[in-house]
C-alpha positions as a printed Julia matrix, in Angstrom:
864×3 Matrix{Float64}:
  22.82  -24.13   -8.26
  23.99  -21.35   -5.94
  26.65  -22.82   -3.64
  30.19  -22.2    -2.5
  32.53  -21.67    0.41
  32.13  -18.6     2.66
  33.6   -17.67    6.02
  30.96  -17.29    8.73
  31.58  -15.16   11.82
  31.05  -17.21   14.97
  30.6   -15.45   18.29
  31.19  -17.38   21.5
  31.09  -14.88   24.36
  33.84  -12.28   23.8
  35.61  -14.51   21.24
  34.9   -13.92   17.56
  36.27  -16.33   14.96
  35.82  -16.88   11.25
  34.83  -20.45   10.31
  34.78  -21.82    6.79
  31.38  -23.16    5.76
  29.91  -24.63    2.59
  26.75  -22.7     1.72
  23.99  -24.14   -0.49
  20.73  -22.4    -1.58
  17.48  -24.42   -1.22
  15.01  -23.18   -3.87
  11.94  -24.85   -2.35
  12.14  -23.09    1.03
  14.23  -20.03    0.13
  16.75  -21.09    2.76
  20.53  -20.78    2.65
  21.88  -24.0     4.22
  25.44  -24.18    5.52
  27.66  -27.24    6.11
  31.16  -27.63    7.51
  32.41  -29.11    4.23
  30.92  -29.78    0.83
  30.97  -33.53    1.53
  28.66  -33.31    4.59
  25.13  -34.68    4.29
  23.42  -32.82    7.19
  23.45  -29.01    7.45
  24.66  -27.19   10.55
  21.94  -24.57   10.16
  20.0   -22.42    7.72
  19.21  -18.77    6.96
  15.63  -17.85    5.97
  15.96  -15.44    3.02
  12.24  -14.84    2.41
  12.11  -12.1     5.06
  15.79  -11.16    5.15
  17.63   -8.05    3.99
  21.22   -7.72    2.82
  23.86   -5.15    3.68
  27.54   -4.55    2.98
  29.6    -1.95    4.8
  32.95   -0.75    3.52
  34.32   -0.33    7.05
  33.83   -4.04    7.79
  36.57   -5.03    5.37
  36.8    -6.46    1.87
  34.35   -9.25    1.07
  32.33   -8.92    4.31
  28.53   -8.67    4.08
  25.53   -9.23    6.35
  22.24  -11.12    6.07
  19.71   -9.63    8.46
  16.71  -11.8     9.44
  14.03  -10.81   11.99
  15.68  -13.05   14.58
  19.42  -12.87   13.84
  22.21  -11.2    11.88
  24.62  -13.45    9.92
  28.03  -11.98    9.07
  29.72  -13.69    6.11
  32.95  -13.12    4.23
  33.78  -14.0     0.62
  37.27  -14.53   -0.75
  37.07  -11.35   -2.84
  34.98   -8.28   -3.52
  33.72   -9.76   -6.8
  32.59  -12.95   -5.05
  30.8   -10.87   -2.4
  28.86   -8.83   -4.99
  27.99  -12.02   -6.89
  26.57  -13.63   -3.73
  24.56  -10.5    -2.87
  23.12  -10.17   -6.37
  22.19  -13.85   -6.57
  20.6   -13.84   -3.11
  18.56  -10.76   -4.05
  17.35  -12.45   -7.23
  16.46  -15.72   -5.45
  14.55  -13.83   -2.77
  12.65  -11.91   -5.46
  11.72  -15.1    -7.31
  10.52  -16.85   -4.15
   8.48  -13.89   -2.81
   6.7   -13.44   -6.15
   6.05  -17.17   -6.49
   4.41  -17.15   -3.04
   1.83  -14.47   -3.99
  -1.48  -16.29   -3.77
  -3.86  -13.34   -3.59
  -3.7   -11.57   -6.96
  -5.01   -8.06   -7.09
  -6.33   -6.49  -10.27
  -3.92   -3.57  -10.14
  -0.89   -5.84   -9.65
   0.65   -7.71  -12.55
   3.47   -9.25  -10.58
   1.35  -12.07   -9.24
   0.07  -13.29  -12.57
   3.35  -13.06  -14.5
   5.35  -16.17  -15.21
   8.44  -16.58  -13.06
  10.88  -16.19  -15.91
   9.29  -12.89  -16.91
   9.54  -11.55  -13.38
  13.17  -12.64  -13.09
  14.18  -11.01  -16.34
  12.37   -7.85  -15.39
  14.14   -7.87  -12.04
  17.51   -8.13  -13.8
  16.65   -5.22  -16.12
  15.44   -3.04  -13.25
  18.41   -3.94  -11.08
  20.93   -2.95  -13.77
  19.97    0.7   -13.13
  21.53    0.43   -9.68
  24.17   -2.32   -9.89
  25.55   -3.89  -13.09
  25.56   -7.72  -13.22
  28.63   -9.34  -11.7
  30.38  -12.14  -13.56
  30.34  -15.54  -11.91
  33.61  -16.24  -10.03
  33.82  -19.92  -11.0
  36.84  -20.5    -8.78
  34.8   -19.65   -5.63
  31.12  -20.25   -6.47
  29.18  -23.09   -8.06
  29.43  -26.86   -8.33
  33.0   -26.64   -9.61
  34.02  -25.18   -6.24
  32.78  -28.39   -4.58
  35.59  -30.35   -6.2
  38.21  -27.98   -4.8
  39.69  -28.57   -1.34
  38.0   -26.72    1.54
  39.8   -23.59    2.78
  42.29  -24.47    5.5
  42.04  -22.97    9.0
  44.85  -22.24   11.39
  43.95  -25.17   13.67
  42.12  -28.39   12.99
  39.48  -27.8    15.68
  38.76  -24.19   14.79
  36.41  -25.1    11.94
  34.38  -27.65   13.94
  30.93  -26.47   15.12
  30.6   -27.03   18.86
  26.93  -26.04   18.74
  25.99  -29.02   16.56
  27.98  -32.03   17.88
  25.43  -34.61   16.74
  25.41  -33.22   13.21
  29.23  -33.23   13.14
  29.26  -36.92   14.22
  26.7   -37.86   11.56
  28.65  -36.07    8.81
  31.96  -37.65    9.95
  30.45  -41.16    9.94
  28.92  -40.51    6.54
  32.23  -39.32    5.12
  34.07  -42.37    6.54
  31.49  -44.74    5.06
  31.71  -42.88    1.77
  35.51  -43.24    1.71
  35.23  -46.99    2.25
  32.76  -47.33   -0.57
  35.11  -45.29   -2.73
  37.66  -48.15   -2.65
  35.03  -50.79   -3.45
  34.24  -52.42   -6.76
  33.02  -50.61   -9.81
  29.36  -51.39   -9.07
  28.85  -48.99   -6.14
  27.77  -45.38   -6.4
  31.2   -43.94   -5.5
  33.06  -45.71   -8.34
  35.4   -43.51  -10.39
  35.47  -45.75  -13.43
  33.36  -43.42  -15.48
  35.84  -40.57  -14.86
  39.07  -42.54  -15.44
  40.81  -43.06  -18.71
  42.53  -46.31  -19.77
  46.17  -46.16  -18.53
  47.51  -47.44  -21.83
  46.65  -46.26  -25.36
  43.25  -44.67  -24.64
  40.68  -45.04  -27.36
  39.31  -41.85  -28.92
  35.74  -43.15  -29.0
  35.86  -43.98  -25.31
  37.2   -40.49  -24.59
  34.32  -38.92  -26.5
  31.85  -41.07  -24.55
  33.47  -40.03  -21.25
  33.37  -36.35  -22.26
  29.74  -36.59  -23.32
  28.89  -38.39  -20.09
  30.61  -35.71  -18.02
  28.8   -32.94  -19.85
  25.45  -34.71  -19.33
  26.25  -35.24  -15.68
  27.01  -31.54  -15.3
  23.66  -30.56  -16.86
  21.71  -32.98  -14.71
  23.57  -31.84  -11.61
  22.68  -28.21  -12.28
  19.0   -29.05  -12.73
  18.76  -31.63   -9.94
  20.69  -31.26   -6.7
  24.14  -29.94   -5.98
  24.84  -32.86   -3.69
  24.57  -35.69   -6.26
  26.91  -38.67   -6.37
  29.07  -37.35   -9.17
  29.83  -34.22   -7.17
  30.95  -36.35   -4.24
  33.22  -38.27   -6.62
  34.78  -35.05   -7.83
  35.26  -33.84   -4.26
  36.9   -37.13   -3.25
  39.22  -36.95   -6.25
  40.55  -33.55   -5.13
  40.26  -33.72   -1.34
  43.85  -34.93   -0.97
  43.0   -37.83    1.35
  45.99  -40.14    2.0
  46.04  -43.48    0.25
  44.24  -42.47   -2.93
  45.87  -43.6    -6.17
  47.67  -41.0    -8.26
  45.28  -41.56  -11.14
  42.46  -40.04   -9.04
  44.26  -36.72   -8.66
  44.78  -36.51  -12.43
  41.11  -36.99  -13.28
  40.53  -33.38  -14.14
  41.39  -34.04  -17.82
  37.78  -34.87  -18.8
  36.72  -31.57  -17.3
  39.3   -29.72  -19.38
  38.18  -31.61  -22.48
  34.57  -30.64  -21.81
  35.57  -26.99  -21.65
  37.53  -27.38  -24.92
  34.52  -28.98  -26.59
  32.28  -26.22  -25.36
  34.68  -23.66  -26.86
  34.63  -25.56  -30.14
  30.81  -25.56  -30.04
  30.81  -21.77  -29.65
  33.24  -21.4   -32.56
  31.17  -23.66  -34.8
  28.02  -21.79  -33.8
  29.58  -18.5   -34.92
  30.69  -20.11  -38.17
  27.16  -21.43  -38.77
  25.8   -17.91  -38.24
  28.22  -16.47  -40.83
  27.29  -19.25  -43.28
  23.62  -18.43  -42.79
  24.31  -14.77  -43.62
  26.16  -15.86  -46.78
  23.23  -18.09  -47.77
  20.87  -15.14  -47.34
  23.01  -12.98  -49.66
  23.15  -15.75  -52.23
  19.36  -16.11  -52.02
  18.96  -12.42  -52.76
  21.33  -12.62  -55.73
  19.48  -15.67  -57.0
  16.14  -13.88  -56.75
  17.53  -10.91  -58.73
  18.87  -13.27  -61.42
  15.54  -15.07  -61.62
  13.75  -11.75  -61.98
  16.1   -10.79  -64.82
  15.55  -14.16  -66.42
  11.76  -13.74  -66.27
  12.0   -10.32  -67.93
  14.25  -11.72  -70.69
  11.94  -14.65  -71.29
   9.0   -12.24  -71.53
  10.93  -10.28  -74.11
  11.75  -13.41  -76.16
   8.24  -14.82  -75.95
   6.54  -11.59  -76.96
   4.46  -12.25  -80.05
   4.55   -8.76  -81.51
   7.12   -6.02  -81.9
   4.83   -3.7   -79.99
   5.1    -5.78  -76.84
   8.85   -6.08  -77.21
   9.1    -2.34  -77.71
   7.1    -1.78  -74.5
   9.45   -4.07  -72.56
  12.47   -2.19  -73.95
  10.92    1.13  -72.92
  10.31   -0.24  -69.42
  13.94   -1.25  -69.21
  15.05    2.17  -70.44
  12.95    3.84  -67.74
  14.53    1.61  -65.12
  18.0     2.43  -66.42
  17.22    6.17  -66.31
  15.89    5.86  -62.75
  18.98    3.97  -61.62
  21.21    6.52  -63.39
  19.53    9.41  -61.55
  19.89    7.61  -58.23
  23.54    6.94  -58.99
  24.13   10.61  -59.77
  22.44   11.62  -56.51
  24.6     9.2   -54.56
  27.74   10.5   -56.3
  26.71   14.05  -55.43
  26.18   13.01  -51.81
  29.57   11.29  -51.86
  31.23   14.48  -53.09
  29.55   16.52  -50.35
  30.67   14.01  -47.71
  34.22   14.1   -49.11
  34.2    17.89  -48.83
  32.98   17.7   -45.25
  35.66   15.1   -44.51
  38.31   17.32  -46.03
  37.15   20.26  -43.9
  37.24   18.1   -40.8
  40.69   16.8   -41.65
  41.93   20.34  -42.04
  40.31   21.3   -38.73
  41.91   18.32  -37.02
  45.25   19.27  -38.47
  44.85   22.8   -37.11
  43.99   21.4   -33.7
  47.04   19.14  -33.8
  49.25   22.08  -34.64
  47.69   24.06  -31.79
  48.25   21.15  -29.39
  51.84   20.85  -30.58
  52.34   24.53  -29.95
  50.91   24.22  -26.45
  53.12   21.23  -25.76
  56.18   23.17  -26.86
  55.19   26.06  -24.59
  54.64   23.64  -21.73
  58.01   22.04  -22.36
  59.67   25.42  -22.34
  57.96   26.3   -19.07
  59.06   23.02  -17.55
  62.64   23.71  -18.56
  62.44   27.12  -16.95
  60.97   25.58  -13.79
  63.7    22.96  -13.68
  66.39   25.6   -14.1
  64.9    27.73  -11.34
  64.59   24.67   -9.12
  68.26   23.78   -9.62
  69.24   27.36   -8.91
  67.24   27.37   -5.68
  68.73   24.03   -4.67
  72.25   25.42   -5.1
  71.43   28.48   -3.04
  69.79   26.62   -0.17
  71.83   25.53    2.82
  72.0    22.09    4.47
  69.11   22.65    7.0
  66.89   23.66    4.16
  67.85   20.5     2.29
  66.75   18.46    5.31
  63.48   20.36    5.35
  63.04   19.53    1.68
  63.68   15.88    2.46
  61.04   15.97    5.23
  58.66   17.72    2.83
  59.22   14.99    0.25
  58.48   12.3     2.85
  55.34   14.13    3.93
  54.27   14.41    0.3
  54.82   10.69   -0.15
  52.67    9.91    2.89
  49.96   12.21    1.64
  49.99   10.44   -1.71
  49.61    7.12    0.09
  46.68    8.52    2.09
  45.12    9.8    -1.12
  45.39    6.33   -2.65
  43.76    4.82    0.43
  41.0     7.4     0.28
  40.4     6.6    -3.39
  40.07    2.92   -2.48
  37.6     3.85    0.26
  35.62    5.96   -2.2
  35.38    3.04   -4.63
  34.26    0.77   -1.8
  31.59    3.22   -0.66
  30.38    3.67   -4.24
  29.92   -0.08   -4.55
  28.19   -0.17   -1.18
  25.9     2.68   -2.22
  24.97    0.93   -5.48
  24.12   -2.29   -3.68
  22.11   -0.54   -0.95
  20.13    1.33   -3.62
  19.41   -1.99   -5.29
  18.38   -3.5    -1.93
  16.06   -0.56   -1.12
  14.52   -0.75   -4.59
  13.79   -4.46   -4.29
  12.56   -4.28   -0.69
  10.21   -1.44   -1.69
   8.76   -3.51   -4.52
   8.36   -6.49   -2.19
   6.63   -4.25    0.35
   4.27   -2.98   -2.37
   3.4    -6.54   -3.34
   2.81   -7.48    0.3
   0.66   -4.36    0.81
  -1.52   -5.31   -2.16
  -1.92   -8.83   -0.83
  -2.74   -7.44    2.6
  -5.34   -5.17    1.04
  -6.94   -8.15   -0.68
  -6.99   -9.99    2.64
  -8.54   -6.97    4.36
 -11.29   -6.76    1.75
 -11.96  -10.48    2.0
 -12.1   -10.25    5.78
 -14.45   -7.23    5.55
 -16.79   -9.13    3.21
 -16.83  -12.12    5.54
 -17.44   -9.87    8.53
 -20.3    -8.11    6.69
 -21.83  -11.48    5.86
 -21.46  -12.52    9.49
 -23.22   -9.33   10.63
 -26.08  -10.06    8.25
 -26.44  -13.58    9.61
 -26.43  -12.28   13.19
 -29.02   -9.66   12.26
 -31.29  -12.3    10.72
 -30.87  -14.49   13.79
 -31.82  -11.61   16.1
 -34.8   -10.8    13.89
 -36.03  -14.37   14.29
 -35.55  -14.09   18.06
 -37.56  -10.86   18.06
 -40.42  -12.56   16.2
 -40.32  -15.37   18.74
 -40.28  -12.78   21.53
 -43.46  -11.23   20.14
 -45.06  -14.7    20.02
 -43.9   -15.69   23.53
 -47.36  -15.33   25.19
 -48.61  -18.18   23.02
 -45.62  -20.47   23.58
 -45.29  -23.18   26.22
 -43.33  -22.2    29.32
 -40.3   -24.33   28.39
 -40.13  -22.79   24.91
 -40.59  -19.29   26.32
 -37.74  -19.86   28.77
 -35.52  -21.11   25.93
 -36.31  -18.0    23.87
 -35.48  -15.73   26.84
 -32.15  -17.51   27.34
 -31.3   -17.15   23.64
 -32.16  -13.44   23.74
 -30.04  -12.92   26.86
 -27.13  -14.76   25.23
 -27.44  -12.71   22.04
 -27.4    -9.45   23.99
 -24.17  -10.54   25.72
 -22.34  -11.14   22.41
 -20.62   -7.77   22.53
 -18.69   -8.61   25.67
 -17.37  -11.86   24.2
 -16.68  -10.37   20.78
 -14.5    -7.57   22.16
 -12.11  -10.06   23.76
 -12.03  -12.21   20.62
 -11.67   -9.32   18.2
  -8.74   -7.93   20.18
  -6.85  -11.11   19.27
  -8.2   -12.23   15.93
  -9.44   -9.14   14.11
  -6.55   -6.71   14.41
  -6.21   -7.02   10.63
  -9.55   -5.28   10.0
  -8.87   -2.31   12.27
  -7.8    -0.31    9.19
 -11.23   -0.78    7.6
 -13.58   -0.49   10.51
 -13.46   -0.5    14.27
 -15.71   -2.86   16.18
 -16.12   -1.17   19.55
 -18.76   -0.22   22.08
 -18.35    3.45   21.06
 -17.73    5.18   17.74
 -15.19    7.91   16.95
 -17.24   10.61   18.71
 -18.17    8.56   21.77
 -21.7     7.51   20.77
 -22.74    4.0    21.79
 -22.89    1.7    18.78
 -25.67   -0.31   20.49
 -27.87    1.96   22.69
 -28.67    0.58   26.13
 -32.47    0.47   26.29
 -34.34   -0.82   29.32
 -37.08   -2.56   27.31
 -35.97   -6.0    26.07
 -37.75   -5.57   22.73
 -35.91   -2.28   22.11
 -32.58   -3.87   23.05
 -33.03   -6.45   20.32
 -33.99   -3.75   17.82
 -30.9    -1.69   18.72
 -28.68   -4.76   18.35
 -30.22   -5.62   14.95
 -29.76   -2.07   13.75
 -26.12   -1.9    14.89
 -25.33   -5.14   13.04
 -27.04   -3.96    9.85
 -25.24   -0.61    9.94
 -21.93   -2.35   10.48
 -22.65   -4.72    7.58
 -23.52   -1.8     5.26
 -20.37    0.08    6.26
 -18.19   -2.95    5.62
 -19.69   -3.58    2.19
 -19.46    0.06    1.12
 -15.97    0.64    2.5
 -14.02   -0.1    -0.7
 -16.73    0.8    -3.24
 -18.01    4.08   -1.76
 -16.09    5.26    1.29
 -12.55    4.87   -0.08
 -13.2     6.81   -3.37
 -15.03    9.47   -1.34
 -12.09    9.75    1.07
  -9.69   10.01   -1.89
 -11.76   12.87   -3.32
 -11.68   14.68    0.01
  -7.92   14.15    0.31
  -7.48   15.88   -3.05
  -9.46   18.95   -1.91
  -7.1    21.78   -1.1
  -8.3    25.22   -0.06
 -12.07   25.23    0.52
 -14.26   27.49   -1.6
 -18.02   27.39   -2.37
 -18.75   25.32   -5.47
 -21.16   22.73   -6.83
 -18.5    20.03   -6.41
 -17.97   20.9    -2.74
 -21.73   20.89   -2.19
 -21.96   17.39   -3.69
 -19.05   16.19   -1.53
 -20.61   17.6     1.66
 -23.93   15.95    0.85
 -22.14   12.61    0.47
 -20.69   12.99    3.96
 -17.45   14.41    5.31
 -14.84   11.86    6.51
 -13.94   12.02   10.19
 -10.44   13.37    9.54
 -11.8    16.31    7.47
 -15.06   17.1     9.34
 -13.57   19.47   11.95
 -11.73   21.53    9.31
 -14.81   21.83    7.08
 -17.14   22.77    9.94
 -14.75   25.48   11.12
 -14.6    26.85    7.57
 -18.42   26.89    7.22
 -18.9    28.7    10.54
 -16.15   31.25    9.8
 -17.84   32.13    6.47
 -21.04   33.25    8.19
 -19.84   34.41   11.61
 -17.15   37.01   12.04
 -15.51   36.27   15.36
 -15.12   39.27   17.64
 -11.79   39.3    19.5
 -12.15   38.21   23.14
 -15.95   38.23   22.79
 -16.34   34.71   24.13
 -13.95   35.32   27.04
 -15.83   38.5    27.95
 -19.13   36.57   28.01
 -17.57   33.94   30.27
 -16.38   36.61   32.7
 -19.86   38.11   32.7
 -21.47   34.73   33.43
 -19.05   34.24   36.35
 -19.77   37.62   37.85
 -23.56   37.64   37.29
 -25.95   34.7    37.43
 -28.21   34.43   34.38
 -31.91   33.66   34.89
 -31.54   30.57   32.65
 -28.7    29.16   34.75
 -31.0    26.89   36.77
 -32.64   25.43   33.65
 -29.21   24.85   32.07
 -28.06   22.9    35.13
 -31.2    20.76   34.95
 -30.65   19.95   31.25
 -26.93   19.14   31.44
 -27.36   15.57   32.83
 -30.04   14.88   30.18
 -27.78   15.81   27.26
 -26.7    12.98   24.9
 -27.0    10.22   27.5
 -25.86    7.66   24.9
 -22.48    9.4    24.54
 -19.65    8.57   26.92
 -18.48   12.22   27.0
 -21.81   13.37   28.52
 -23.15   10.23   30.21
 -21.78   11.15   33.64
 -21.88   14.43   35.63
 -18.09   14.11   35.95
 -17.54   13.78   32.2
 -14.92   16.14   30.82
 -17.2    17.89   28.3
 -19.95   18.79   30.81
 -18.1    21.91   32.12
 -17.35   23.03   28.55
 -21.0    22.62   27.57
 -22.09   24.64   30.62
 -19.77   27.51   29.68
 -20.93   27.5    26.03
 -24.64   27.64   27.0
 -24.09   30.4    29.59
 -22.05   32.43   27.1
 -24.8    32.11   24.47
 -27.5    33.11   26.96
 -25.61   36.4    27.55
 -24.79   36.78   23.84
 -28.46   36.55   22.75
 -30.66   37.9    25.55
 -33.79   37.69   23.35
 -33.57   33.9    23.42
 -31.44   33.35   26.47
 -31.76   29.61   26.73
 -34.23   27.19   25.17
 -34.47   23.46   25.68
 -32.76   21.87   22.7
 -29.83   24.26   22.52
 -27.92   21.97   24.86
 -28.01   19.16   22.28
 -26.95   21.45   19.44
 -23.99   22.74   21.45
 -23.05   19.21   22.56
 -22.77   17.95   18.97
 -20.69   21.01   18.04
 -18.38   20.31   20.98
 -17.89   16.66   19.97
 -16.77   17.57   16.46
 -14.99   20.91   16.93
 -13.52   20.06   20.41
 -12.71   23.72   21.11
 -15.5    25.32   23.19
 -15.14   28.76   21.57
 -15.56   27.18   18.11
 -18.61   25.28   19.43
 -20.03   28.58   20.72
 -19.75   30.25   17.31
 -21.23   27.14   15.67
 -24.26   27.45   17.96
 -24.53   31.14   17.05
 -24.41   30.22   13.36
 -27.21   27.67   13.72
 -29.55   29.86   15.8
 -28.95   33.24   14.16
 -28.11   32.34   10.54
 -29.56   28.94    9.64
 -32.8    28.89   11.63
 -35.52   31.51   11.01
 -36.16   34.19   13.59
 -38.24   33.24   16.66
 -37.4    29.55   16.17
 -36.23   29.28   19.8
 -38.36   32.07   21.29
 -40.84   31.57   24.15
 -43.75   31.03   21.75
 -41.74   28.83   19.28
 -43.96   30.34   16.62
 -41.59   29.67   13.71
 -41.15   26.06   14.83
 -44.93   25.61   14.67
 -44.95   27.21   11.22
 -42.39   24.69    9.97
 -44.59   21.83   11.15
 -47.48   23.08    9.02
 -45.12   23.58    6.05
 -43.83   20.04    6.53
 -47.36   18.64    6.46
 -47.93   20.39    3.13
 -44.74   18.84    1.68
 -45.71   15.45    3.11
 -49.08   15.64    1.33
 -47.35   16.54   -1.97
 -44.4    14.14   -1.87
 -46.04   11.15   -0.07
 -49.82   11.45   -0.61
 -50.61    7.78    0.24
 -48.79    7.99    3.55
 -50.44   11.31    4.48
 -53.85    9.85    3.65
 -53.02    6.88    5.9
 -52.18    9.26    8.76
 -55.39   11.23    8.25
 -57.42    8.02    8.19
 -56.14    7.06   11.67
 -55.92   10.7    12.92
 -52.17   10.69   13.37
 -50.59   14.09   14.1
 -47.04   13.74   12.76
 -45.96   17.02   14.38
 -45.92   15.2    17.72
 -43.02   13.18   16.28
 -41.34   15.66   13.93
 -41.41   18.78   16.13
 -38.34   17.64   18.03
 -36.58   16.69   14.76
 -36.7    20.28   13.55
 -35.94   21.84   16.93
 -32.66   19.94   17.51
 -31.8    18.88   13.92
 -32.4    15.13   14.51
 -30.12   14.86   17.57
 -31.11   11.78   19.64
 -33.31   10.64   16.75
 -30.82    9.25   14.22
 -27.77    7.08   14.82
 -24.53    9.03   15.06
 -23.15    8.08   11.63
 -26.27    9.26    9.77
 -26.8    12.21   12.14
 -23.41   13.73   11.4
 -23.92   13.35    7.64
 -27.21   15.26    8.02
 -25.4    17.95   10.0
 -22.69   18.23    7.33
 -25.26   19.28    4.73
 -27.39   21.22    7.27
 -24.52   23.54    8.28
 -23.67   24.23    4.63
 -27.16   24.56    3.07
 -29.55   25.44    5.91
 -32.96   24.26    7.14
 -34.0    22.96    3.73
 -31.85   19.91    4.51
 -33.98   19.16    7.59
 -37.12   19.14    5.42
 -35.42   16.86    2.89
 -34.27   14.34    5.48
 -37.57   14.41    7.39
 -39.44   13.51    4.19
 -36.78   10.94    3.32
 -37.23    9.21    6.7
 -40.95    8.75    6.06
 -40.25    7.64    2.49
 -37.66    5.11    3.78
 -40.22    3.52    6.14
 -43.4     4.16    4.09
 -44.16    0.51    3.34
 -43.79   -0.53    6.97
 -46.08    2.28    8.17
 -48.76    1.45    5.57
 -48.91   -2.11    6.89
 -49.98   -0.9    10.35
 -53.73   -0.29   10.73
 -54.04    0.83   14.32
 -53.41    4.35   15.59
 -51.78    3.2    18.84
 -49.42    0.85   16.99
 -48.57    3.6    14.5
 -47.6     5.98   17.33
 -45.55    3.23   18.97
 -43.74    2.54   15.69
 -43.11    6.26   15.04
 -41.44    6.56   18.46
 -38.43    4.49   17.41
 -38.65    4.02   13.64
 -35.84    6.54   12.99
 -33.53    4.21   14.9
 -34.31    1.42   12.43
 -32.74    3.28    9.49
 -29.69    1.21    8.65
 -28.56    2.37    5.21
 -27.38    5.96    5.36
 -26.48    6.03    1.65
 -30.0     5.01    0.69
 -31.48    7.72    2.93
 -29.17   10.32    1.38
 -30.2     9.32   -2.16
 -33.87    9.63   -1.23
 -33.32   13.06    0.36
 -31.3    14.63   -2.45
 -32.43   12.71   -5.55
 -35.86   11.1    -5.19
 -37.51   14.17   -3.58
 -36.36   16.67   -6.25
 -37.32   19.35   -7.12
 -37.25   21.14   -3.79
 -36.9    24.92   -4.44
 -36.08   27.23   -1.55
 -38.47   29.83   -2.94
 -41.45   27.52   -2.36
 -40.29   26.91    1.21
 -40.08   30.65    1.95
 -43.53   31.3     0.42
 -45.11   28.48    2.44
 -43.51   29.78    5.63
 -44.8    33.31    5.13
 -48.31   32.03    4.31
 -48.58   29.75    7.33
 -47.01   32.37    9.59
 -49.76   34.81    8.7
 -52.38   32.15    9.35
 -50.82   31.18   12.67
 -50.45   34.78   13.82
 -54.12   35.38   12.95
 -55.12   32.31   14.95
 -53.01   33.41   17.88
 -54.53   36.91   17.72
 -58.0    35.39   17.71
 -57.12   33.24   20.69
 -55.81   36.32   22.53
 -59.09   38.1    21.83
 -61.11   35.12   23.09
 -58.91   34.96   26.18
 -59.31   38.72   26.84
 -63.07   38.5    26.4
 -63.23   35.55   28.76
 -61.21   37.34   31.42
 -63.35   40.48   31.04
 -66.5    38.43   31.42
 -65.12   36.75   34.54
 -64.19   40.14   35.96
 -67.7    41.55   35.37
 -69.35   38.57   37.02
 -67.29   39.17   40.09
 -66.14   36.65   42.65
């Protein structure tokens, strides 16, 4: 049991006093209870050690240390420095044991939680020895033996009384009075001292042995049970010095002394038993050798023929020769060692002579110094003698200061060792808590993902009921409408609840109305059916993100964190295809753009000045398109949004930079996405230049959009090759997919895919080029192929194709389809198909121009 007397600093206004308190450690709650005396039954208070830290400062004085809890700082003082270090070490160890025992969420990487307590404690002691060696137990100040000693006396009787706990003081006083009365009762009560007393006349040796054994047993039980057992109270009463107690009570420490003598005898006998065991082992070895010799001799005597006896003799001769050779080798080694020893002795003797010579020289120098000193003393006058006296006093004071400084250095060294130990243990506790917190976060994420799935299924059922509402009775239809309205209002309620109850999961995922780039997580559609679809999709995406956070996203983020300087490689290509984390996306995009576009100094600023001085013909169209840019993003949803002026400047600068294109509808969305990620408008400008002039083919954004039309024909060819059943289904119902996909290619899926998937597409698109758009366009149809094949009406197919990209919920699955399932996808084939269809389209356009010219000529000849 950890217990003992300590002085506790009490602060009452400006008055600070030290009060003696009996401290006792409670293992079950990791609390340090304190009483006024060891005899009290109710504690005055407690200190929670589970979340406390310990500190000792040399400037506070000897034996003073602090226990810092989140709510209060306790200043305590031990009787000596050794007692202080013992208390600190023991409190550290007890805190370590309790914190590890409380770990209820084991993590696979942590072995602390699953270890037995004894193993953790021993490992703590071994680790702690690197910082602070173990301190011996000061038995006179700590432990159950200290309970039998009188409490430390204070200057006044009332100084040690706790005025904050009057009721507890009254209870303890009444208890002590009742206990003292029972102490004088018969031998049957619990405070009887009969078992500790010896017979006053001619004590019997057997009875003494029984008393000693009983005392030893009581000590063992007291250590294992509770430090406040009856026998401890008896010992305290025997030594408390209360008036009226018989003299025999004060002499009852003899059994304790006898127990210590017996324990010393036990240790002596144990050592003797160990030596006897060693002797027995040696005798066993000698006996085995004799038995072996006996067996060989018996074999020799029992041999039937002389040949066998001769063989045994030869074997013995060989053994003798072997032993002789080994003996000679050992003798040779002994001679070599003796020679080495002789050389070392001679060397030592030389060193001694050298030391003696140095000592004689030193002695001679000292004699010379003394003679010179005496000569100087004789020559000096009286004032100089006084100055010498003052110098001697100053030297004495300096020596005293040096001694004090040495003591301070020792104190600070001890403090430093303890603080290192405290930091080491607190760090390990923090690591354990972090692992438990991580396990809780993962559990919470799994539960939240499951909850999102359940909500998604519930909304899907509501959507099915919504489709069947025309056939439902009016009361049922009204109930379905109310349920749908309630489901659509969940976000408002969830935000208030999550702000209070789901702060823990903020490290894994944020549940908000907007994502990191300002896109709405649930788009606000006017049609009720679309609102339900958007809500279902948002829940499914959130569920997928939560489930893949630890398995996919965290390893991917770790791989990105390990990437240093960026350079083109197959590994970087694979990482970019998997998606760039938010914290790395801006850096990677800037690097990609800088590789293909050499920035001209002040080029962007010059274009801005030109746009301010001269109005561009496309300025009116730009102003019309600005309010229609990314309406589902909070940074562009309002004409007063902060990014609208930046977007205007970027588009005007590009229109002057590339007069051949000027401005084309769709460039506003490309520039807006670049602004959201890169933030700097000049970087967004060069990103737009990179997309239009490097990634996209020529004439992609020209007035005729001829290259865009070419890509639609190329895409239809790939769709027929990669998804023949789906293309046949479209041809059967005369579906022109270019009506849906043309905008995909023109703006790289902006406003078609949800923001999380869109930005992953852009990551690969900026690095690899337009081939990525073909891959993802085919992957989108592959992702929804089964759903499309179930629809057998052209109008319903067009309606489904209008929003089916918004129903893609698993971005990882879409990425695997695009880059794995659709392989091979050579760039050479794409270029050949483009050139072939461009020739065909240009021929068709030329033919149309001829037909148009002929028609106009014919109209002109006919006249008005």
